[in-house]
C-alpha positions as a Python dict, from the first residue, in 0.01 Angstrom:
ca = {
    (1, 'M'): (0, 0, 0),
    (2, 'S'): (-191, 283, 129),
    (3, 'R'): (-385, 563, -20),
    (4, 'L'): (-153, 814, 72),
    (5, 'R'): (133, 620, -74),
    (6, 'V'): (-41, 559, -377),
    (7, 'F'): (-129, 917, -404),
    (8, 'I'): (218, 1034, -377),
    (9, 'L'): (352, 755, -605),
    (10, 'L'): (66, 971, -884),
    (11, 'L'): (209, 1271, -772),
    (12, 'V'): (546, 1144, -876),
    (13, 'L'): (481, 1002, -1179),
    (14, 'A'): (270, 1340, -1297),
    (15, 'A'): (570, 1546, -1206),
    (16, 'I'): (783, 1315, -1404),
    (17, 'G'): (571, 1324, -1723),
    (18, 'A'): (490, 1712, -1680),
    (19, 'G'): (896, 1745, -1685),
    (20, 'F'): (961, 1536, -1978),
    (21, 'Y'): (699, 1744, -2181),
    (22, 'L'): (781, 2101, -2086),
    (23, 'V'): (1143, 2093, -2000),
    (24, 'P'): (1306, 2214, -2338),
    (25, 'R'): (1499, 1958, -2516),
    (26, 'K'): (1749, 1996, -2758),
    (27, 'R'): (1649, 1950, -3095),
    (28, 'P'): (1849, 1761, -3381),
    (29, 'F'): (2116, 1929, -3596),
    (30, 'E'): (1896, 1918, -3904),
    (31, 'S'): (1579, 2031, -3703),
    (32, 'Y'): (1735, 2392, -3711),
    (33, 'T'): (1913, 2361, -4046),
    (34, 'V'): (1628, 2248, -4236),
    (35, 'R'): (1416, 2542, -4099),
    (36, 'A'): (1683, 2760, -4162),
    (37, 'S'): (1689, 2703, -4551),
    (38, 'D'): (1318, 2710, -4547),
    (39, 'A'): (1360, 3044, -4383),
    (40, 'L'): (1621, 3125, -4615),
    (41, 'Q'): (1425, 3017, -4925),
    (42, 'N'): (1151, 3248, -4831),
    (43, 'K'): (1378, 3553, -4784),
    (44, 'D'): (1339, 3556, -4419),
    (45, 'F'): (1724, 3610, -4398),
    (46, 'E'): (1734, 3717, -3988),
    (47, 'Q'): (1493, 3438, -3935),
    (48, 'S'): (1765, 3214, -4106),
    (49, 'I'): (2045, 3329, -3981),
    (50, 'E'): (1867, 3263, -3631),
    (51, 'L'): (1858, 2941, -3700),
    (52, 'Y'): (2170, 2848, -3839),
    (53, 'L'): (2349, 3001, -3531),
    (54, 'K'): (2116, 2794, -3291),
    (55, 'A'): (2277, 2495, -3469),
    (56, 'L'): (2601, 2624, -3443),
    (57, 'R'): (2550, 2690, -3070),
    (58, 'L'): (2420, 2339, -2994),
    (59, 'Y'): (2633, 2150, -3191),
    (60, 'P'): (2978, 2335, -3236),
    (61, 'D'): (3153, 2011, -3327),
    (62, 'H'): (2919, 1927, -3599),
    (63, 'A'): (3079, 1829, -3970),
    (64, 'R'): (2869, 2081, -4132),
    (65, 'V'): (2980, 2355, -3923),
    (66, 'P'): (3187, 2525, -4196),
    (67, 'E'): (2908, 2459, -4427),
    (68, 'I'): (2698, 2638, -4164),
    (69, 'L'): (2962, 2924, -4133),
    (70, 'L'): (2985, 3006, -4537),
    (71, 'I'): (2612, 3017, -4556),
    (72, 'I'): (2599, 3269, -4288),
    (73, 'G'): (2848, 3468, -4445),
    (74, 'D'): (2723, 3498, -4781),
    (75, 'I'): (2403, 3552, -4655),
    (76, 'Y'): (2527, 3909, -4460),
    (77, 'N'): (2737, 3945, -4770),
    (78, 'F'): (2529, 3903, -5077),
    (79, 'S'): (2167, 3955, -4917),
    (80, 'L'): (2183, 4182, -4584),
    (81, 'A'): (2501, 4393, -4760),
    (82, 'N'): (2621, 4352, -4385),
    (83, 'S'): (3010, 4325, -4481),
    (84, 'E'): (3085, 4374, -4092),
    (85, 'K'): (2894, 4073, -4004),
    (86, 'A'): (3003, 3884, -4328),
    (87, 'A'): (3332, 3955, -4235),
    (88, 'K'): (3351, 3791, -3870),
    (89, 'A'): (3168, 3488, -4035),
    (90, 'Y'): (3395, 3431, -4288),
    (91, 'D'): (3745, 3518, -4087),
    (92, 'M'): (3615, 3267, -3838),
    (93, 'L'): (3558, 2995, -4117),
    (94, 'T'): (3891, 3054, -4259),
    (95, 'T'): (4056, 3049, -3909),
    (96, 'R'): (3914, 2729, -3761),
    (97, 'F'): (3850, 2520, -4110),
    (98, 'S'): (4150, 2695, -4323),
    (99, 'K'): (4215, 2383, -4573),
    (100, 'T'): (3864, 2301, -4635),
    (101, 'E'): (3679, 2388, -4955),
    (102, 'Q'): (3410, 2603, -4774),
    (103, 'A'): (3740, 2828, -4654),
    (104, 'R'): (3853, 2852, -5007),
    (105, 'L'): (3506, 3007, -5099),
    (106, 'A'): (3512, 3209, -4803),
    (107, 'F'): (3877, 3382, -4872),
    (108, 'E'): (3722, 3471, -5229),
    (109, 'H'): (3416, 3569, -5143),
    (110, 'A'): (3555, 3833, -4830),
    (111, 'A'): (3851, 3956, -5081),
    (112, 'E'): (3569, 4001, -5393),
    (113, 'M'): (3380, 4185, -5067),
    (114, 'H'): (3665, 4402, -4943),
    (115, 'E'): (3761, 4491, -5287),
    (116, 'K'): (3401, 4612, -5406),
    (117, 'N'): (3381, 4831, -5060),
    (118, 'E'): (3743, 4951, -5159),
    (119, 'A'): (3904, 4807, -4812),
    (120, 'F'): (4219, 4719, -5046),
    (121, 'E'): (4428, 4593, -4729),
    (122, 'K'): (4175, 4347, -4648),
    (123, 'A'): (4083, 4248, -4937),
    (124, 'L'): (4487, 4182, -5031),
    (125, 'L'): (4536, 3972, -4697),
    (126, 'A'): (4220, 3788, -4854),
    (127, 'Y'): (4364, 3707, -5190),
    (128, 'Q'): (4708, 3628, -5032),
    (129, 'G'): (4527, 3391, -4773),
    (130, 'L'): (4416, 3172, -5052),
    (131, 'I'): (4755, 3150, -5209),
    (132, 'D'): (4910, 3068, -4885),
    (133, 'N'): (4637, 2785, -4834),
    (134, 'F'): (4539, 2688, -5134),
    (135, 'P'): (4874, 2696, -5339),
    (136, 'D'): (4778, 2424, -5598),
    (137, 'S'): (4481, 2626, -5712),
    (138, 'E'): (4399, 2623, -6053),
    (139, 'D'): (4357, 3034, -6092),
    (140, 'L'): (4670, 3081, -5884),
    (141, 'D'): (4806, 3331, -6109),
    (142, 'G'): (4482, 3524, -6096),
    (143, 'F'): (4487, 3539, -5755),
    (144, 'R'): (4851, 3648, -5719),
    (145, 'F'): (4788, 3935, -6032),
    (146, 'K'): (4480, 4027, -5770),
    (147, 'V'): (4741, 4069, -5460),
    (148, 'A'): (4953, 4277, -5684),
    (149, 'M'): (4630, 4472, -5820),
    (150, 'M'): (4534, 4529, -5426),
    (151, 'A'): (4957, 4687, -5374),
    (152, 'A'): (4915, 4889, -5639),
    (153, 'K'): (4558, 5043, -5561),
    (154, 'L'): (4747, 5144, -5181),
    (155, 'K'): (5031, 5310, -5410),
    (156, 'K'): (5262, 5031, -5312),
    (157, 'F'): (5368, 5092, -5668),
    (158, 'E'): (5689, 4864, -5675),
    (159, 'P'): (5605, 4548, -5494),
    (160, 'A'): (5306, 4573, -5670),
    (161, 'R'): (5523, 4517, -6014),
    (162, 'R'): (5786, 4282, -5873),
    (163, 'S'): (5461, 4072, -5761),
    (164, 'L'): (5392, 4107, -6138),
    (165, 'M'): (5715, 4016, -6251),
    (166, 'A'): (5695, 3701, -6044),
    (167, 'I'): (5419, 3580, -6241),
    (168, 'I'): (5568, 3571, -6570),
    (169, 'D'): (5905, 3449, -6456),
    (170, 'Q'): (5742, 3130, -6269),
    (171, 'N'): (5471, 3104, -6567),
    (172, 'P'): (5573, 3236, -6932),
    (173, 'D'): (5312, 3082, -7018),
    (174, 'T'): (5032, 3206, -6792),
    (175, 'P'): (4669, 3284, -6994),
    (176, 'I'): (4662, 3631, -6827),
    (177, 'A'): (5003, 3728, -6929),
    (178, 'D'): (4862, 3996, -7182),
    (179, 'Q'): (4680, 4145, -6843),
    (180, 'V'): (5010, 4119, -6630),
    (181, 'L'): (5253, 4292, -6859),
    (182, 'F'): (4969, 4530, -6957),
    (183, 'Q'): (5010, 4615, -6561),
    (184, 'I'): (5381, 4610, -6553),
    (185, 'G'): (5382, 4888, -6794),
    (186, 'N'): (5119, 5101, -6635),
    (187, 'L'): (5288, 5072, -6310),
    (188, 'F'): (5625, 5171, -6457),
    (189, 'F'): (5469, 5496, -6638),
    (190, 'M'): (5268, 5538, -6301),
    (191, 'E'): (5619, 5556, -6101),
    (192, 'G'): (5750, 5814, -6381),
    (193, 'A'): (5941, 5536, -6550),
    (194, 'A'): (5791, 5645, -6913),
    (195, 'K'): (6120, 5476, -7112),
    (196, 'Q'): (6111, 5157, -6926),
    (197, 'A'): (5686, 5145, -6972),
    (198, 'V'): (5735, 5183, -7345),
    (199, 'Q'): (5966, 4912, -7346),
    (200, 'V'): (5708, 4684, -7187),
    (201, 'L'): (5406, 4795, -7355),
    (202, 'E'): (5544, 4835, -7722),
    (203, 'V'): (5654, 4451, -7690),
    (204, 'A'): (5343, 4342, -7540),
    (205, 'A'): (5141, 4508, -7773),
    (206, 'E'): (5329, 4331, -8048),
    (207, 'K'): (5327, 3989, -7867),
    (208, 'Y'): (4976, 3961, -7835),
    (209, 'P'): (4783, 4115, -8089),
    (210, 'D'): (4466, 3957, -8002),
    (211, 'S'): (4457, 4102, -7673),
    (212, 'P'): (4156, 4277, -7570),
    (213, 'L'): (4395, 4517, -7382),
    (214, 'Q'): (4632, 4580, -7698),
    (215, 'T'): (4472, 4954, -7747),
    (216, 'E'): (4522, 5022, -7381),
    (217, 'M'): (4894, 4885, -7407),
    (218, 'L'): (4949, 5132, -7720),
    (219, 'F'): (4733, 5417, -7523),
    (220, 'T'): (4952, 5423, -7231),
    (221, 'A'): (5315, 5386, -7433),
    (222, 'A'): (5153, 5676, -7652),
    (223, 'N'): (5087, 5867, -7316),
    (224, 'A'): (5475, 5740, -7209),
    (225, 'H'): (5613, 5860, -7548),
    (226, 'E'): (5465, 6209, -7501),
    (227, 'E'): (5616, 6254, -7137),
    (228, 'Q'): (5908, 6198, -7287),
    (229, 'G'): (5879, 6486, -7553),
    (230, 'Q'): (5871, 6228, -7826),
    (231, 'I'): (5573, 6386, -7995),
    (232, 'D'): (5594, 6223, -8358),
    (233, 'K'): (5605, 5846, -8190),
    (234, 'A'): (5345, 5963, -7951),
    (235, 'L'): (5113, 6107, -8253),
    (236, 'K'): (5210, 5780, -8486),
    (237, 'I'): (5065, 5586, -8216),
    (238, 'Y'): (4725, 5803, -8118),
    (239, 'R'): (4696, 5812, -8516),
    (240, 'Q'): (4713, 5424, -8506),
    (241, 'I'): (4436, 5346, -8236),
    (242, 'R'): (4190, 5671, -8337),
    (243, 'Y'): (3927, 5415, -8493),
    (244, 'T'): (3987, 5146, -8188),
    (245, 'Y'): (4012, 5316, -7859),
    (246, 'P'): (3672, 5320, -7660),
    (247, 'N'): (3681, 5694, -7648),
    (248, 'P'): (3734, 5844, -8004),
    (249, 'R'): (3713, 6203, -7830),
    (250, 'V'): (4016, 6122, -7615),
    (251, 'I'): (4253, 6050, -7907),
    (252, 'E'): (4070, 6360, -8113),
    (253, 'K'): (4211, 6564, -7820),
    (254, 'K'): (4548, 6418, -7793),
    (255, 'L'): (4628, 6468, -8157),
    (256, 'D'): (4496, 6826, -8175),
    (257, 'K'): (4715, 6883, -7899),
    (258, 'L'): (5000, 6741, -8022),
    (259, 'A'): (4963, 6876, -8352),
    (260, 'D'): (4975, 7227, -8218),
    (261, 'R'): (5282, 7144, -7964),
    (262, 'Q'): (5464, 6993, -8292),
    (263, 'K'): (5411, 7304, -8450),
    (264, 'E'): (5564, 7511, -8150),
    (265, 'V'): (5836, 7317, -8160),
    (266, 'K'): (5875, 7347, -8487),
    (267, 'A'): (5869, 7722, -8459),
    (268, 'M'): (6076, 7750, -8191),
    (269, 'E'): (6380, 7551, -8395),
    (270, 'A'): (6334, 7716, -8683),
    (271, 'R'): (6375, 8066, -8443),
    (272, 'S'): (6689, 7910, -8320),
    (273, 'R'): (6825, 7831, -8660),
    (274, 'Q'): (6764, 8155, -8783),
    (275, 'G'): (6938, 8315, -8473),
    (276, 'M'): (7223, 8126, -8528),
    (277, 'R'): (7255, 8234, -8850),
    (278, 'M'): (7242, 8582, -8760),
    (279, 'A'): (7527, 8542, -8477),
    (280, 'G'): (7798, 8392, -8729),
    (281, 'P'): (7980, 8107, -8597),
    (282, 'L'): (8063, 7969, -8281),
    (283, 'P'): (8404, 8052, -8195),
    (284, 'P'): (8654, 7800, -8117),
    (285, 'G'): (8621, 7514, -7837),
    (286, 'A'): (8244, 7680, -7751),
    (287, 'E'): (7981, 7411, -7753),
    (288, 'S'): (7577, 7468, -7758),
    (289, 'K'): (7439, 7294, -7471),
    (290, 'P'): (7141, 7048, -7536),
    (291, 'S'): (6776, 7172, -7492),
    (292, 'P'): (6608, 7000, -7207),
    (293, 'K'): (6399, 6736, -7292),
    (294, 'S'): (6000, 6839, -7267),
    (295, 'G'): (5749, 6674, -7099),
    (296, 'V'): (5658, 6641, -6720),
    (297, 'R'): (5920, 6702, -6457),
    (298, 'G'): (6014, 6562, -6093),
    (299, 'R'): (5896, 6227, -6090),
    (300, 'K'): (6057, 5941, -5954),
    (301, 'K'): (6287, 5701, -6182),
    (302, 'T'): (6309, 5345, -6123),
    (303, 'Q'): (6564, 5081, -6212),
    (304, 'E'): (6586, 4943, -6584),
    (305, 'V'): (6345, 4641, -6698),
    (306, 'D'): (6451, 4327, -6615),
    (307, 'K'): (6667, 4142, -6896),
    (308, 'S'): (6512, 3855, -6810),
    (309, 'L'): (6137, 4002, -6833),
    (310, 'L'): (6198, 4127, -7175),
    (311, 'E'): (6395, 3792, -7277),
    (312, 'L'): (6053, 3583, -7160),
    (313, 'M'): (5861, 3858, -7353),
    (314, 'E'): (6072, 3802, -7649),
    (315, 'G'): (5919, 3476, -7734),
    (316, 'E'): (5652, 3296, -7940),
    (317, 'P'): (5284, 3385, -7769),
}
């Protein structure tokens, strides 16, 4: 072999060797994730995300992709407070891998994040995603309760109330029955159906005397009595909870206000009786017109409480 050929061969071998070391090679998936995890431990969140994203770009079909997407979403959510980018990572995970355990956590974390940010419609959709994709979840009633509460936040009171009633109808022994019944009564009150609110709240307070919500149940029931002009009943309940309500000053103000109102009503009734005595007996066939009930007027009326709900509430707690 001539010297020229040997020289050319050496150049070719040198070029091949240089190419082997200089051309970027595809690193193993774990080389990115390990370094990303180390960066995360050192709270270098941006570097951690960059390395995880490189792993995803190079290995889009790797078995750990759902796990990495959840980590990225959680870093943006909990560490960087970037809800927009967190939502994108959670959405990608729940769309591509909707039945995985990581997707269940992504739905839950996204729902809580949106609720915290008062993005109630997005929160409702995320909680509904949990129900639709994980119907056997242990906390299914809790997620259904959350859906109803997000609807209430959006002022969709009737759909929210019906969703709550469905929880009791389908699972009368649900561990959150006291919360559900309290919110049903509260929603009736918010809709302007004070009578129905009292029906639910007083039965619920009696059925669940040890519930941490019992005082709130009675307070709302007293408000509903007050709105209907039933001052004596409202006073009775306010006096019952005056030492257990978290803010006693609120109860004292209520008592003072209603006591004054009660005096005014009695004074008006006395003047009315006196006027009737002075006017003499009514002519035959004349009827006195009933006085209008006091309380807030013009609020929307809704249907009566479903009988099936009341029957369920009558059972033992």
